[in-house]
C-alpha beads as a LAMMPS data file, in Angstrom:
LAMMPS data file: protein, C-alpha beads

148 atoms
147 bonds

1 atom types
1 bond types

-500.0 500.0 xlo xhi
-500.0 500.0 ylo yhi
-500.0 500.0 zlo zhi

Masses

1 110.0

Atoms # bond

1 1 1 0.000 0.000 0.000
2 1 1 1.264 3.439 -0.844
3 1 1 0.759 6.288 1.538
4 1 1 -1.062 9.288 0.153
5 1 1 0.502 12.614 1.124
6 1 1 -1.746 14.861 3.197
7 1 1 -3.556 17.616 1.324
8 1 1 -2.016 21.082 1.542
9 1 1 -3.363 23.576 4.039
10 1 1 -5.851 25.811 2.278
11 1 1 -6.283 29.537 2.766
12 1 1 -9.583 29.109 4.606
13 1 1 -7.813 27.091 7.312
14 1 1 -5.608 30.102 8.078
15 1 1 -8.632 32.418 8.007
16 1 1 -10.531 30.137 10.388
17 1 1 -7.535 30.019 12.728
18 1 1 -7.330 33.831 12.772
19 1 1 -11.069 34.182 13.285
20 1 1 -11.051 31.573 16.037
21 1 1 -8.148 33.269 17.813
22 1 1 -9.752 36.715 17.759
23 1 1 -13.130 35.335 18.774
24 1 1 -11.669 33.443 21.694
25 1 1 -9.692 36.509 22.779
26 1 1 -12.934 38.524 22.727
27 1 1 -14.635 35.968 24.977
28 1 1 -11.648 36.035 27.332
29 1 1 -11.769 39.839 27.489
30 1 1 -15.483 39.854 28.279
31 1 1 -14.986 37.332 31.074
32 1 1 -11.980 39.193 32.502
33 1 1 -13.676 42.583 32.431
34 1 1 -16.873 41.217 33.944
35 1 1 -15.110 39.637 36.941
36 1 1 -12.131 42.039 37.107
37 1 1 -9.562 39.233 36.975
38 1 1 -6.954 38.110 34.404
39 1 1 -8.097 34.467 34.091
40 1 1 -4.758 33.369 32.630
41 1 1 -5.900 29.740 32.579
42 1 1 -7.987 30.719 29.566
43 1 1 -4.774 30.313 27.532
44 1 1 -5.165 26.544 27.927
45 1 1 -8.752 26.669 26.718
46 1 1 -7.673 28.852 23.810
47 1 1 -5.020 26.334 22.770
48 1 1 -7.589 23.546 23.007
49 1 1 -10.080 25.567 20.953
50 1 1 -7.482 26.107 18.245
51 1 1 -6.651 22.401 18.200
52 1 1 -10.324 21.638 17.597
53 1 1 -10.488 24.223 14.800
54 1 1 -7.395 22.767 13.147
55 1 1 -8.905 19.317 13.328
56 1 1 -12.172 20.555 11.811
57 1 1 -10.370 21.796 8.699
58 1 1 -8.340 18.562 8.559
59 1 1 -5.030 20.395 8.940
60 1 1 -2.193 17.850 8.536
61 1 1 -0.410 17.154 11.808
62 1 1 3.190 18.097 12.106
63 1 1 5.488 20.990 12.791
64 1 1 3.549 23.472 10.636
65 1 1 0.315 22.732 12.480
66 1 1 2.029 22.995 15.857
67 1 1 3.739 26.283 15.026
68 1 1 0.515 27.724 13.610
69 1 1 -1.256 26.786 16.844
70 1 1 1.514 28.403 18.912
71 1 1 1.317 31.558 16.792
72 1 1 -2.468 31.732 17.132
73 1 1 -2.300 31.052 20.888
74 1 1 0.265 33.835 21.223
75 1 1 -2.155 36.100 19.349
76 1 1 -4.935 35.146 21.766
77 1 1 -2.789 35.898 24.813
78 1 1 -1.460 39.203 23.468
79 1 1 -4.812 40.428 22.169
80 1 1 -6.616 39.462 25.367
81 1 1 -4.059 41.201 27.584
82 1 1 -4.108 44.325 25.399
83 1 1 -7.889 44.541 25.369
84 1 1 -8.224 43.770 29.095
85 1 1 -5.850 46.647 29.846
86 1 1 -7.727 48.884 27.406
87 1 1 -11.051 47.961 29.000
88 1 1 -9.869 48.649 32.519
89 1 1 -8.282 51.995 31.614
90 1 1 -11.157 53.007 29.365
91 1 1 -13.648 52.351 32.149
92 1 1 -12.089 55.156 34.188
93 1 1 -12.582 57.550 31.274
94 1 1 -16.077 56.394 30.335
95 1 1 -14.925 54.670 27.135
96 1 1 -15.607 51.207 25.806
97 1 1 -12.668 48.788 25.443
98 1 1 -12.329 49.241 21.675
99 1 1 -12.440 53.032 21.962
100 1 1 -9.816 52.920 24.669
101 1 1 -7.647 50.505 22.669
102 1 1 -7.529 52.945 19.767
103 1 1 -6.053 55.591 22.088
104 1 1 -3.683 53.327 23.988
105 1 1 -0.169 52.626 22.756
106 1 1 1.596 49.278 22.740
107 1 1 4.174 50.453 25.289
108 1 1 1.512 51.471 27.784
109 1 1 -0.354 48.195 27.235
110 1 1 2.896 46.294 27.821
111 1 1 3.453 48.182 31.087
112 1 1 -0.067 47.447 32.287
113 1 1 0.206 43.773 31.314
114 1 1 3.489 43.363 33.197
115 1 1 1.902 44.937 36.272
116 1 1 -1.281 42.850 36.047
117 1 1 0.221 39.417 35.331
118 1 1 1.822 37.353 38.079
119 1 1 4.328 34.531 37.729
120 1 1 1.457 32.089 37.967
121 1 1 -0.233 33.834 35.027
122 1 1 2.958 33.514 33.008
123 1 1 3.048 29.798 33.808
124 1 1 -0.519 29.468 32.528
125 1 1 0.462 31.255 29.322
126 1 1 3.475 28.993 28.898
127 1 1 1.325 25.910 29.494
128 1 1 -1.106 27.128 26.835
129 1 1 1.726 27.535 24.319
130 1 1 3.103 24.071 25.101
131 1 1 -0.372 22.564 24.757
132 1 1 -0.794 24.310 21.412
133 1 1 2.503 22.929 20.116
134 1 1 1.851 19.409 21.344
135 1 1 -1.692 19.352 19.994
136 1 1 -0.362 20.236 16.563
137 1 1 2.447 17.726 16.605
138 1 1 0.593 14.758 18.086
139 1 1 -2.943 15.240 16.826
140 1 1 -4.402 12.277 15.001
141 1 1 -5.899 12.870 11.594
142 1 1 -9.211 11.367 10.715
143 1 1 -8.727 8.577 8.209
144 1 1 -9.944 9.313 4.712
145 1 1 -12.734 6.877 3.833
146 1 1 -11.777 4.339 1.248
147 1 1 -13.718 4.149 -2.002
148 1 1 -12.937 0.440 -2.480

Bonds

1 1 1 2
2 1 2 3
3 1 3 4
4 1 4 5
5 1 5 6
6 1 6 7
7 1 7 8
8 1 8 9
9 1 9 10
10 1 10 11
11 1 11 12
12 1 12 13
13 1 13 14
14 1 14 15
15 1 15 16
16 1 16 17
17 1 17 18
18 1 18 19
19 1 19 20
20 1 20 21
21 1 21 22
22 1 22 23
23 1 23 24
24 1 24 25
25 1 25 26
26 1 26 27
27 1 27 28
28 1 28 29
29 1 29 30
30 1 30 31
31 1 31 32
32 1 32 33
33 1 33 34
34 1 34 35
35 1 35 36
36 1 36 37
37 1 37 38
38 1 38 39
39 1 39 40
40 1 40 41
41 1 41 42
42 1 42 43
43 1 43 44
44 1 44 45
45 1 45 46
46 1 46 47
47 1 47 48
48 1 48 49
49 1 49 50
50 1 50 51
51 1 51 52
52 1 52 53
53 1 53 54
54 1 54 55
55 1 55 56
56 1 56 57
57 1 57 58
58 1 58 59
59 1 59 60
60 1 60 61
61 1 61 62
62 1 62 63
63 1 63 64
64 1 64 65
65 1 65 66
66 1 66 67
67 1 67 68
68 1 68 69
69 1 69 70
70 1 70 71
71 1 71 72
72 1 72 73
73 1 73 74
74 1 74 75
75 1 75 76
76 1 76 77
77 1 77 78
78 1 78 79
79 1 79 80
80 1 80 81
81 1 81 82
82 1 82 83
83 1 83 84
84 1 84 85
85 1 85 86
86 1 86 87
87 1 87 88
88 1 88 89
89 1 89 90
90 1 90 91
91 1 91 92
92 1 92 93
93 1 93 94
94 1 94 95
95 1 95 96
96 1 96 97
97 1 97 98
98 1 98 99
99 1 99 100
100 1 100 101
101 1 101 102
102 1 102 103
103 1 103 104
104 1 104 105
105 1 105 106
106 1 106 107
107 1 107 108
108 1 108 109
109 1 109 110
110 1 110 111
111 1 111 112
112 1 112 113
113 1 113 114
114 1 114 115
115 1 115 116
116 1 116 117
117 1 117 118
118 1 118 119
119 1 119 120
120 1 120 121
121 1 121 122
122 1 122 123
123 1 123 124
124 1 124 125
125 1 125 126
126 1 126 127
127 1 127 128
128 1 128 129
129 1 129 130
130 1 130 131
131 1 131 132
132 1 132 133
133 1 133 134
134 1 134 135
135 1 135 136
136 1 136 137
137 1 137 138
138 1 138 139
139 1 139 140
140 1 140 141
141 1 141 142
142 1 142 143
143 1 143 144
144 1 144 145
145 1 145 146
146 1 146 147
147 1 147 148
């Protein structure tokens, strides 16, 4: 039996990964702003969510899938921290998080994120990135049904 190479990753898989990452970050921000807490463990759920999305589009397992998951998980973590900081600062000025984010610079967001995140939060973020990498490398592909 000859092994059939996996199909290439299509553009819509990348678009779904980007959409999934931004959508998950938005949910994380809403939860964090509602309860006034960082909820760094959400990085693990984000990595799991991305693994499910990659499996839905039948992304071939391997290094590319793992690195794409790490990149998207990093996007989730960075976007969530930026928007949480923007939401908390904007609240003091009577602005919504998106309005505040448009006025806030990256340097100020970085300062606020370093003040808000503890070592435990950083461990959660690291665990989310490791989970993302491992889920991409070790994920099992669904077998393609045979036509015989």
